Every structure is written in C-alpha cells, then in structure tokens.
N, C-alpha and C positions, 0 to 999 in steps of 0.2 A: 618337459616341464617348462621350457623357455616359452612355448606358445601359450601356455596357460596364464601366465602373468599379464600379458597385454589384454587377454580376454576379460580377466577379472577387473582390470583398470577401466576398460571401456564399459563394462557392465555397471560399475560404480558411477561413472560419469553420466551414463544414460539414466540411471535411477535419480540422480540429483537433478538433472534437467527436466525430468518428467514431473517432479513435484511442483505444485502451484505455489504462488506467492500467497502468504497469509497476512491479512490485515485485520487489526482489531482497533476500533475507535470508540471513544466514550465522550459523553456530553460534559462531564466535569473532570477536574484535575484528579490525578491519582486513580484513574480508571473508575470513577464513580458515575452515578446517574445512569441514564439510558446508554447502553453499549450495543455494538453490532460486531459480529465476527464473520460477516459475509466474505466468502472467498472470491476475490476478484478474478475475472477471466483475464488472461494475459493480453496486455495491450488494448484493453477495452475501457472506454471512458464511462465512469459511474457518475451520473448527475444525481446528487443527493436528494433533490426535490422529487425524483422518480422512485426512490426507495420507500419502504414502509417503516424505516427506522427513525424518521423525524429528526435527523441530525444535520440538516442543511443549516449552515452558519451557526452550528452549536458544538462543534468538536473542540475539546480542550485537552485530550490526551490520546495517544496512538501507539501501536506496536506493529512493526513491519518485520516479517521474517521470510526467508527464502527468496529475496529479491529486493526490488526497489518500487516505491510508490511516489508519484509526483502529485502534489496537492495544488489546487487552483482556487482562486477566490470568485470565479464566475462559472456558469455552466458551460459545458462543451470542451473542457480540457485544452484551451487555446494557450499557446506559449505566452502571449501577452498578459495572461492572467495568472501566470505561474507564481506561487508563493514560496514553496520549498520542495525539496525531495528528500527521501529517507531510504537508505539501504541498510537492511538488517539492523534496525535500531528502534528504540522507543523513547518517548518523552511522556512523563507523568503530568507535565504542565507545559503546554505550548506557550511560547512567549507572546507578549501582548500584541505584537505586530501581526500574528497569525491566529490568535485565539478567536474562536467563534466567527471565522471568516471563510472557512472551507466550504465550497459549493460543488466541486467535482474532484475526482481522484482517478488516476490511471496508474496501474501497476503492471510490472513485467519482471523478468529475470534480471534485466539490466535497465538502467534509467534511459528512457526515451523521451526526448523533448520535441514532439512534433504536433 
C-alpha cells in the first residue's frame, strides 16, 4: 500500500500538467460582444491580427485558467511591449491603460517573459 500512494500522487500531477491553458477573451466588458475561446498552444505567441476573431486592439474582458497568459500591445510578444500578465484569473472590465490595446498573447503553465 505504501507504493500505491506515490503512484497516485504522480498520476495526479501528470494529469494536471497535461491540461492546456484556457483563454477566453471578449470585445466588450462583462464578456459581451464578439468572444473567442481559442485554446492557446503552450508558449506560442498569438498575434491577434492573424486570427479570424477580429479582436486585435479590441479586447475588454478575459478569463485565464490552467496557467498564465501574458498580454502585449504590439505583435510578436516582445517583452518591451508587455502590458500585463494573468494567472488563473479573470477581469470583466480591463482597466483603461490596457483596454482595447492587446495585439498579441502568449500563454503557458507558468508566466514566461521572453
């Protein structure tokens, strides 16, 4: 029985790590207007101009679960363009400094600023 407990714990940890980060973004506050729930690939930069969601410079609310997403005000996910990061949280109304300014997003299990 003592060998079974570590196996169960390792199995639970592996399952949690295998799950993808979930990102839900919307054009208006309180998750209104056009929304997208594209599942980001881990540590892949999403340039919003390249998606079919028409949300470049139009995101006003977001929800991140299962990890961290870093939001940028220019394409390419460059650190110099970093706006903010969010780990397992949501905002129904992004503050005025960031509202309608997001052009690229990078998500992963942990926050990466590269």
